[in-house]
C-alpha positions in Angstrom: 1.2 28.5 9.4 -0.3 25.4 10.5 -3.7 26.5 10.3 -3.1 28.0 6.8 -1.5 24.5 5.7 -4.5 22.5 7.0 -7.1 24.7 5.2 -5.4 24.2 1.9 -5.2 20.5 2.5 -9.0 20.5 3.5 -9.9 22.5 0.1 -7.5 20.0 -2.0 -9.4 17.1 -0.4 -13.1 18.6 -1.4 -11.8 19.0 -4.9 -9.7 16.1 -5.4 -12.7 13.8 -6.5 -14.0 16.4 -8.7 -10.4 16.5 -10.6 -10.2 12.9 -10.6 -13.4 12.3 -12.2 -12.8 15.1 -14.8 -9.5 13.3 -15.6 -11.1 10.1 -16.1 -14.1 11.6 -18.6 -11.5 13.4 -20.5 -9.9 10.1 -21.0 -12.7 8.3 -22.2 -13.8 11.4 -24.4 -10.5 11.4 -26.0 -9.5 7.4 -26.6 -13.0 5.9 -26.4 -14.7 3.5 -23.7 -12.0 0.9 -24.7 -9.8 2.5 -22.1 -12.3 2.2 -19.6 -12.2 -1.9 -20.3 -8.5 -1.9 -19.9 -8.8 -0.3 -16.5 -11.4 -2.8 -15.6 -9.1 -5.7 -16.8 -6.3 -4.0 -14.8 -8.1 -3.8 -11.6 -9.6 -7.5 -12.0 -5.6 -8.5 -11.6 -4.7 -6.2 -9.0 -7.5 -6.6 -6.7 -7.3 -10.1 -6.4 -3.6 -10.2 -6.2 -3.8 -7.9 -3.2 -6.1 -10.4 -1.2 -4.4 -13.7 -2.2 -1.1 -11.9 -0.8 -3.2 -11.0 2.2 -4.0 -14.3 3.0 -0.7 -16.1 2.1 1.9 -13.7 2.7 0.9 -12.5 5.9 -0.1 -15.6 7.4 3.3 -17.0 6.5 5.0 -14.4 8.0 2.9 -14.5 11.4 3.8 -18.4 11.6 7.2 -17.5 11.2 7.3 -15.1 13.6 4.7 -16.1 16.0 5.0 -20.1 15.9 2.2 -22.5 15.3 -0.3 -20.1 17.3 0.6 -16.9 15.3 -1.8 -17.5 12.3 -4.8 -17.6 14.2 -4.0 -14.8 16.4 -2.9 -12.4 13.7 -6.1 -13.4 11.7 -8.3 -12.0 14.8 -6.8 -8.7 14.7 -5.9 -7.7 11.7 -9.5 -6.8 10.4 -8.9 -3.4 12.8 -5.9 -2.3 10.7 -6.9 -3.8 7.4 -10.5 -2.0 7.5 -8.7 1.4 8.9 -6.3 1.5 6.1 -8.8 0.4 3.3 -11.0 3.5 4.4 -8.5 6.0 5.0 -6.0 5.3 2.2 -3.5 6.4 4.7 -0.8 4.5 6.2 -0.3 6.9 9.2 -3.9 7.1 10.0 -3.8 3.4 10.4 -1.0 3.5 13.2 -3.2 3.8 16.1 -5.3 1.1 14.9 -1.9 -1.1 14.5 -1.0 -0.1 17.9 -4.1 -1.2 19.2 -3.8 -4.7 17.6 -0.3 -5.0 18.6 -1.0 -4.6 22.0 -4.1 -6.9 22.1 -1.5 -9.3 20.5 0.6 -9.3 23.3 3.4 -7.4 21.3 5.7 -5.7 23.9 5.2 -1.6 23.3 9.1 -1.2 22.7 8.6 -3.1 19.6 5.3 -2.0 18.2 6.3 1.8 19.0 9.3 1.2 17.0 8.3 -1.0 14.1 4.7 0.4 13.1 5.6 4.0 12.9 8.8 3.1 10.8 6.4 1.0 8.6 4.0 3.7 8.1 6.7 5.2 5.7 9.2 2.2 5.0 6.8 -0.9 4.4 5.1 -0.4 0.9 4.6 -3.7 -0.6 1.2 -2.8 -1.7 2.6 0.4 -3.4 5.2 -1.6 -5.0 2.8 -4.1 -6.9 0.7 -0.9 -8.1 3.7 0.8 -9.2 4.6 -2.2 -11.4 0.8 -2.5 -12.5 1.2 1.2 -13.5 4.1 0.5 -15.5 3.0 -2.1 -17.3 -0.3 -0.8 -18.2 1.2 2.5 -19.7 3.6 -0.3 -21.9 0.5 -1.5 -23.2 -1.2 1.6 -24.1 1.9 3.1 -25.9 2.5 -0.3 -27.6 6.2 -0.4 -26.2 7.7 -3.7 -25.8 7.7 -5.0 -22.1 10.8 -7.2 -22.1 14.5 -7.3 -21.3 16.6 -8.0 -18.0 17.5 -4.3 -17.8 14.2 -2.8 -18.0 12.7 -5.2 -15.4 15.5 -4.5 -13.3 14.9 -0.7 -13.7 11.1 -1.2 -13.0 11.7 -2.9 -9.9 14.3 -0.5 -8.6 11.6 2.4 -9.5 8.7 0.3 -7.4 10.8 0.3 -4.3 12.1 3.7 -4.3 9.0 5.3 -5.4 6.7 3.4 -3.1 9.2 4.4 -0.1 8.7 8.3 -1.4 4.7 7.7 -0.8 4.3 7.7 2.8 1.3 8.0 4.8 -0.1 10.8 2.9 -3.4 10.3 1.5 -2.6 10.7 -2.5 0.9 10.5 -2.2 1.1 8.3 -4.9 1.2 11.3 -7.3 4.9 11.7 -6.5 5.2 8.3 -7.7 3.4 8.4 -10.8 5.5 11.5 -11.7 8.8 9.5 -11.3 7.3 6.8 -13.4 6.3 9.0 -16.1 9.6 11.0 -16.1 11.7 7.9 -16.3 9.9 5.7 -18.7 7.3 8.0 -20.7 9.0 11.6 -21.0 7.8 12.2 -24.5 3.9 11.0 -23.6 4.0 12.7 -20.4 0.7 15.0 -21.1 -1.3 11.6 -21.6 0.7 9.0 -19.4 0.5 11.4 -16.3 -3.3 11.2 -16.1 -3.8 7.7 -16.8 -1.2 6.8 -14.1 -3.1 9.3 -11.8 -6.1 7.5 -12.5 -5.0 3.9 -12.0 -3.2 5.0 -8.8 -6.6 6.3 -7.3 -8.5 3.3 -8.0 -5.7 0.8 -6.7 -4.9 3.2 -3.7 -7.4 1.7 -1.1 -6.2 -2.1 -1.5 -2.6 -0.9 -1.8 -2.6 1.2 1.6 -4.6 -2.2 2.8 -1.3 -4.4 2.1 1.1 -1.7 3.4 -0.4 -0.5 6.6 -2.1 -4.1 7.7 1.5 -5.4 6.9 3.1 -3.4 9.3 1.2 -5.1 12.3 2.6 -8.6 10.5 6.1 -7.3 10.9 5.8 -7.0 14.3 5.5 -10.7 14.8 8.9 -11.2 13.0 10.6 -8.6 15.1 9.3 -9.5 18.4 10.6 -13.4 17.2 14.1 -11.8 17.0 13.8 -9.6 20.2 12.1 -11.9 22.6 12.9 -15.3 21.7 10.9 -18.3 20.0 8.0 -18.5 22.6 7.6 -15.0 23.1 3.7 -15.4 21.8 2.9 -18.3 24.2 4.4 -16.3 27.0 2.6 -13.0 26.2 -0.8 -14.8 26.0 0.0 -16.7 29.4 0.5 -13.1 30.7 -2.8 -11.7 29.5 -5.2 -14.7 30.2 -3.4 -14.4 33.7 -4.7 -10.5 34.2 
């Protein structure tokens, strides 16, 4: 059964790019080239947001968890998990790179082996960003007012819960996109779902990078609570002694 499932996944992986570009070509043919420009504007917002978050929130978390030297050490080791997740679009596939980065940093195996696998399915801040982007984009496409405290709360709840559902499986965001269209655009499902899928494929790499690389950074905070304030200095001294 495992071999059959792996073969099925392999076939889906081969043909998924064909399906994606076919959907995009159909949307452009039906709604004109303006939709391509709209996608471009959405990406122009989302991609810089991800890198701003990467270089502001992550150093802050490293500073809180690792003290004064935490930021520099984090920046030296985060490239490995960040590039791995950017290339694979999978938080689960990034687990080995995160564990290696945590080991090189001096984070204990107990902390790393608990936090990083859990983070691969629970720590999805990049997916939350992309979920809000998809909903806002579709509201604009259909000319629906994007306002009201109740709507904002609903969107935030959907972003959190759907991002947890989108675990480390490449392309697992299709589940979240179906949830979005079911809740917010049931009458426009036939149009809304392909548009959401297209956006999902475009934003998946940086979203996964934020998700997975953030798992490594969270270990700094957990180590601070479990091993004390000066854990990083002690770890670096022990590493230098060896």
